C-alpha positions in Angstrom: 35.0 -23.0 -42.0 36.8 -21.0 -44.8 40.0 -21.2 -42.7 39.7 -25.0 -42.5 39.2 -25.3 -46.3 42.0 -22.9 -47.1 44.5 -24.7 -44.9 43.2 -28.3 -45.2 43.3 -28.7 -49.0 47.0 -27.6 -49.3 47.8 -29.9 -46.4 46.3 -32.9 -48.2 48.0 -32.0 -51.4 51.4 -31.5 -49.7 51.1 -34.8 -47.8 50.4 -36.7 -51.1 53.3 -34.9 -52.9 55.7 -35.6 -50.1 55.0 -39.4 -50.1 55.2 -39.6 -53.9 58.5 -37.7 -53.9 59.9 -39.9 -51.2 59.2 -42.9 -53.4 61.1 -41.3 -56.4 63.9 -39.5 -54.7 66.2 -40.2 -51.8 68.0 -36.9 -51.6 68.3 -36.0 -47.9 68.1 -32.2 -48.4 64.8 -32.5 -50.4 63.3 -34.8 -47.7 64.2 -32.3 -45.0 62.6 -29.4 -46.9 59.3 -31.2 -47.5 59.2 -32.4 -43.9 59.5 -28.7 -42.7 56.7 -27.6 -45.0 54.4 -30.4 -43.6 55.2 -29.2 -40.1 54.3 -25.6 -40.9 50.9 -26.7 -42.3 50.1 -28.8 -39.2 51.0 -25.8 -37.0 48.7 -23.6 -39.1 45.8 -26.0 -38.7 46.4 -26.3 -35.0 46.4 -22.4 -34.6 43.1 -22.2 -36.5 41.5 -24.7 -34.2 42.7 -22.8 -31.2 41.3 -19.5 -32.8 37.9 -21.1 -33.4 37.9 -22.6 -29.9 38.9 -19.3 -28.4 36.1 -17.5 -30.3 33.6 -20.0 -29.1 34.8 -19.6 -25.5 34.5 -15.8 -25.8 30.9 -16.3 -27.0 30.2 -18.5 -24.1 31.6 -15.9 -21.7 29.6 -13.2 -23.3 26.5 -15.3 -22.9 27.4 -15.9 -19.3 27.7 -12.2 -18.9 24.2 -11.8 -20.5 22.8 -14.2 -17.9 24.6 -12.4 -15.1 23.4 -9.0 -16.2 19.8 -10.2 -16.6 19.8 -11.8 -13.1 21.4 -8.7 -11.6 18.6 -6.5 -13.0 15.9 -8.9 -11.9 17.4 -9.0 -8.4 17.5 -5.2 -8.4 13.8 -5.2 -9.3 13.0 -7.7 -6.6 14.9 -5.7 -4.0 13.3 -2.4 -4.9 9.8 -3.8 -4.9 10.2 -5.7 -1.6 11.6 -2.6 0.1 8.7 -0.5 -1.3 6.0 -2.8 -0.1 7.5 -3.9 3.2 9.6 -1.1 4.6 7.8 2.0 3.4 4.5 0.2 3.6 5.1 -0.3 7.3 5.9 3.3 7.8 2.7 4.3 6.1 0.8 2.0 8.5 2.5 3.4 11.5 1.6 7.0 10.3 -2.0 5.8 9.8 -2.0 4.3 13.3 -0.8 7.6 14.8 -3.5 9.4 12.9 -6.2 7.0 14.2 -5.0 7.2 17.8 -4.9 11.0 17.6 -8.5 11.1 16.4 -9.6 8.6 19.1 -8.0 10.8 21.8 -10.0 13.8 20.7 -13.2 11.7 20.5 -12.6 10.5 24.1 -11.9 14.0 25.2 -15.2 15.2 23.6 -17.0 12.3 25.3 -15.6 13.3 28.7 -16.8 16.8 28.1 -20.3 15.6 27.4 -20.3 12.9 30.2 -21.4 14.1 33.7 -20.8 10.8 35.4 -17.4 10.8 37.1 -17.0 7.0 36.8 -17.6 7.1 33.0 -15.1 10.0 32.9 -12.5 7.9 34.6 -13.1 5.0 32.2 -12.7 7.4 29.2 -9.5 8.8 30.8 -8.0 5.4 31.0 -8.9 4.8 27.4 -7.4 8.2 26.6 -4.1 7.1 28.2 -4.1 3.8 26.3 -4.5 5.6 23.0 -1.5 7.8 24.0 0.5 4.6 24.6 -0.5 3.3 21.2 0.5 6.6 19.6 3.9 6.3 21.3 4.5 2.8 20.1 3.8 3.8 16.5 6.0 6.9 17.0 8.9 4.7 18.3 8.6 2.3 15.4 8.8 5.1 12.9 11.8 6.5 14.7 13.5 3.1 14.5 12.9 2.8 10.8 15.3 4.0 8.1 13.7 7.3 7.3 15.1 9.6 4.6 16.0 13.2 5.5 12.7 14.7 4.4 10.6 12.2 6.2 12.7 12.5 9.4 12.3 16.3 9.3 8.5 15.9 8.9 8.3 13.4 11.7 10.3 15.7 14.0 7.9 18.6 13.4 4.9 16.3 13.9 6.2 15.1 17.2 6.7 18.7 18.4 3.1 19.4 17.6 2.0 16.1 19.3 3.9 16.9 22.5 2.3 20.4 22.7 -1.1 19.0 22.1 -0.7 16.2 24.5 0.2 18.6 27.3 -2.9 20.7 26.8 -5.1 17.6 26.5 -3.7 16.0 29.7 -4.4 19.3 31.6 -8.0 19.3 30.3 -8.5 15.6 31.3 -7.1 16.3 34.8 -9.5 19.2 35.2 -12.5 17.1 34.0 -11.6 14.3 36.5 -11.5 16.9 39.3 -14.9 18.3 38.2 -13.4 21.6 37.0 -15.5 21.7 33.9 -15.4 25.5 33.4 -11.6 25.6 33.7 -11.4 22.7 31.2 -13.6 24.5 28.7 -11.5 27.6 29.1 -8.3 25.8 28.5 -9.7 24.2 25.4 -10.6 27.6 24.0 -7.5 29.5 25.2 -5.0 26.9 23.9 -7.1 26.1 20.7 -6.9 22.4 21.5 -9.3 21.4 18.7 -7.5 23.5 16.1 -4.2 21.9 17.2 -5.8 18.5 16.9 -7.1 19.2 13.5 -3.7 20.4 12.3 -1.9 17.3 13.8 -4.3 14.9 12.1 -3.8 16.7 8.7 0.0 16.6 9.1 -0.2 12.9 10.0 -2.3 12.3 6.9 0.2 14.3 4.7 3.0 12.2 6.2 1.2 9.0 5.4 0.5 10.2 1.9 4.2 11.1 1.5 5.2 7.6 2.5 2.7 6.1 0.1 4.1 8.3 -2.7 7.6 7.1 -2.0 6.2 3.5 -2.4 4.8 4.4 -5.8 8.1 6.1 -6.9 10.1 3.0 -5.9 7.7 0.8 -7.7 8.1 3.0 -10.8 11.9 2.7 -10.4 11.6 -1.0 -10.2 9.6 -1.1 -13.4 12.1 1.2 -15.1 14.9 -1.1 -14.0 13.0 -4.1 -15.3 12.6 -2.4 -18.6 16.3 -1.6 -18.9 17.1 -5.2 -18.1 14.7 -6.4 -20.8 16.3 -4.1 -23.4 19.8 -5.2 -22.5 18.8 -8.9 -22.8 17.3 -8.2 -26.2 20.3 -6.2 -27.5 22.9 -8.7 -26.5 20.7 -11.6 -27.4 20.5 -10.3 -31.0 24.3 -10.5 -31.3 24.4 -14.0 -29.8 21.2 -15.2 -31.4 22.6 -18.5 -32.9 24.3 -19.7 -29.7 21.9 -18.0 -27.2 18.6 -19.0 -28.7 17.8 -21.6 -26.1 19.0 -19.4 -23.2 17.2 -16.4 -24.6 13.9 -18.3 -24.7 14.4 -19.4 -21.1 15.2 -15.9 -19.9 12.2 -14.5 -21.8 9.9 -17.0 -20.1 11.4 -16.2 -16.7 10.9 -12.5 -17.3 7.3 -13.0 -18.4 6.6 -15.0 -15.2 8.3 -12.4 -13.1 6.3 -9.6 -14.8 3.0 -11.4 -14.1 4.1 -12.0 -10.5 5.1 -8.4 -10.1 1.8 -7.1 -11.5 -0.2 -9.5 -9.3 1.8 -8.4 -6.2 1.3 -4.8 -7.1 -2.4 -5.2 -7.5 -2.6 -7.2 -4.3 -0.6 -4.5 -2.4 -2.9 -1.7 -3.8 -6.0 -3.7 -2.9 -4.8 -4.2 0.7 -3.9 -0.6 1.0 -7.5 0.4 0.2 -9.4 -2.3 2.2 -9.8 -3.0 5.8 -8.2 -6.4 6.5 -10.7 -7.3 9.2 -14.0 -6.7 7.5 -13.1 -6.6 3.9 -14.8 -3.2 3.5 -13.1 -0.1 2.0 -10.9 1.7 4.5 -10.7 5.5 4.7 -8.3 5.8 1.8 -10.4 3.4 -0.4 -13.6 5.2 0.6 -12.2 8.5 -0.5 -10.8 7.0 -3.7 -14.2 5.4 -4.5 -16.0 8.7 -4.0 -13.5 10.5 -6.2 -14.0 7.9 -8.9 -17.8 8.1 -9.2 -18.0 11.8 -8.4 -16.0 12.4 -11.6 -18.4 13.8 -14.2 -16.3 12.3 -17.0 -16.9 8.8 -15.6 -20.7 9.3 -14.9 -23.5 10.9 -16.8 -22.5 14.3 -15.5 -26.0 15.3 -14.3 -25.4 18.3 -12.0 -28.6 18.2 -9.9 -28.1 14.7 -8.4 -27.7 14.4 -4.7 -26.3 11.7 -2.4 -26.5 11.0 1.3 -23.7 10.3 3.7 -24.4 8.1 6.8 -21.7 8.3 9.5 -22.3 5.3 11.9 -20.8 4.8 15.3 -21.4 1.6 17.2 -22.9 2.0 20.6 -22.0 -0.3 23.5 -19.2 -1.9 21.5 -16.5 -1.3 24.1 -18.0 -3.7 26.7 -17.7 -6.5 24.0 -13.9 -6.0 23.9 -13.6 -5.5 27.6 -15.7 -8.5 28.7 -15.4 -11.0 25.8 -12.1 -10.0 24.4 -10.8 -8.6 21.1 -11.6 -11.8 19.2 -15.2 -11.3 20.0 -15.0 -7.6 19.1 -13.5 -8.6 15.7 -16.5 -11.0 15.1 -18.9 -8.1 15.9 -17.2 -5.8 13.5 -17.4 -8.4 10.7 -21.0 -9.0 11.3 -21.8 -5.3 11.4 -20.0 -4.9 8.0 -22.1 -7.8 6.6 -25.3 -6.2 8.0 -24.5 -2.8 6.5 -23.8 -4.4 3.1 -27.1 -6.3 3.2 -29.1 -3.2 4.0 -27.6 -1.2 1.1 -27.6 -1.4 -2.7 -24.7 -2.6 -4.9 -24.1 0.9 -6.2 -23.7 2.3 -2.6 -20.4 2.7 -0.9 -19.8 1.0 2.5 -16.5 1.6 4.4 -15.0 1.1 7.9 -13.2 4.4 8.7 -11.5 3.0 11.8 -12.3 1.4 15.2 -16.1 1.1 15.5 -16.8 3.9 13.0 -18.4 3.1 9.6 -19.6 5.2 6.7 -22.2 4.6 4.0 -22.8 6.8 0.9 -26.3 6.2 -0.6 -26.0 7.2 -4.3 -28.8 9.2 -6.1 -31.1 9.1 -3.1 -33.2 11.8 -1.4 -33.2 12.6 2.3 -36.5 10.9 3.1 -35.5 7.6 1.4 -32.1 7.8 3.1 -33.7 8.4 6.5 -35.7 5.2 6.0 -32.5 3.3 5.2 -30.8 4.7 8.2 -33.7 3.9 10.5 -33.8 0.3 9.1 -30.0 -0.1 9.8 -30.5 1.4 13.3 -33.4 -1.0 14.1 -31.7 -4.0 12.7 -28.6 -3.4 14.9 -30.8 -2.7 17.9 -32.7 -6.0 17.4 -29.4 -7.9 17.0 -28.1 -9.8 20.0 -24.5 -10.9 19.9 -23.8 -14.2 21.8 -20.3 -15.2 22.7 -19.9 -18.2 24.9 -21.8 -17.3 28.1 -22.2 -13.6 27.3 -25.0 -11.8 25.5 -24.5 -8.3 24.2 -27.0 -5.7 22.9 -25.6 -3.1 20.5 -26.8 0.1 19.0 -25.9 2.8 16.5 -25.6 6.5 16.5 -26.0 7.7 12.9 -25.4 11.1 11.4 -27.1 11.8 8.1 -26.1 14.5 5.7 -27.4 15.2 2.1 -24.8 16.5 -0.3 -24.7 17.5 -3.9 -23.0 15.5 -6.7 -19.4 16.2 -7.6 -18.4 18.0 -4.4 -15.2 19.9 -4.1 -12.6 19.0 -1.5 -13.7 21.8 0.7 -17.4 21.0 0.5 -16.7 17.3 1.1 -14.7 18.2 4.2 -17.7 20.2 5.4 -20.0 17.3 4.7 -17.8 15.0 6.8 -17.7 17.5 9.7 -21.4 18.0 9.6 -22.0 14.2 9.6 -19.6 13.8 12.5 -21.5 16.6 14.4 -24.8 14.9 13.7 -23.4 11.5 14.9 -22.2 13.2 18.1 -25.6 14.8 18.5 -27.2 11.3 18.2 -25.0 10.1 21.0 -25.7 13.1 23.1 -29.5 12.5 22.7 -29.1 9.1 24.3 -27.6 6.9 21.5 -29.5 4.6 19.2 -30.6 7.6 17.2 -30.5 9.0 13.7 -29.7 12.8 13.5 -29.9 14.8 10.3 -27.2 17.4 9.7 -27.2 20.3 7.3 -24.3 21.4 5.2 -24.1 25.2 5.4 -23.0 27.1 2.4 -19.6 28.9 2.5 
């Protein structure tokens, strides 16, 4: 504005002087002189206009650059987050699927060892092979994904262990089908099949946890990228505040909406990762996280002499539902069982589906006798339940392992509690199913 004033006032003055002088003088040389001065002033005013216009254009370009940088950062956030949730999340699910199938194979192998009927053994052997095929599909899907070097190395080591274990397991299954029970037991002991199985399941769990950790790291990177984008927008917006006010408000609103969407999506992803999509119950990861949360003395009253009870529940006669009525009917049964278990427990108790037809309940601050009454009530309710599907009627049952454990268990003691509950559940099946067996946690 100062440029226009400094140049405009002399221009008006010279124009007036020129016209007045032309009325008084007719000297050609003086006319030419004043005409030249007038031309110079007009050129100066034209140059100032071009300078202001150029500066305004530069500001517009800088503001365009601000928008471009902001959108680039937001696109980077979106790309990182989608990759974390979709790609690595799929890898984590594949690893979890491999872990579940590996556990199912050992359960089937144990069932064949305890089952004297050759026909039932053949049925379990077919199920054993199907679980192996499921393991292979998850393995191939993991191989086809874009693994990083560390994950690829871990997967290669896992597959070597899996191949060795599968060879021993297949040999035992063949011997059991041939009725060579003593040779099968000898191979189990000589080749340490159960120890190999335990190590494989642990390694698969570590691999799944590593993939989950990568997801968390990528989410953190996305948040850091978003924060950098926000700071850049604020910094440049401060310089271009006058011309960029409207655009700045729009970008701020967009970022706010994006932050809310990002937070909601993150919360949804974490919630799905800890819940079973079929029944809505906690899955194994959510079950362990819930136990860790209310077993923390800092988040409870810290009373050391409290005790809780773990019920490990395995549905009996569930396989015929899937085989005869189909998996859709099996899904309905699982949802109804989940609702039944929730109805038979208190709000402060923890109910989870660990996988397949296996459920777990932790009864908080309850003694053994009271917990046994709850377990028997659950068992009887399931026993009295008849599932009707089209023209089919199915009776179900439960084999329940019950173990009392002290509050605030360590990782080692909790692992012993789970093993003892699993053994008690197996003993309930061995005694004829539809039973509740009490296990005891032995001290180290």
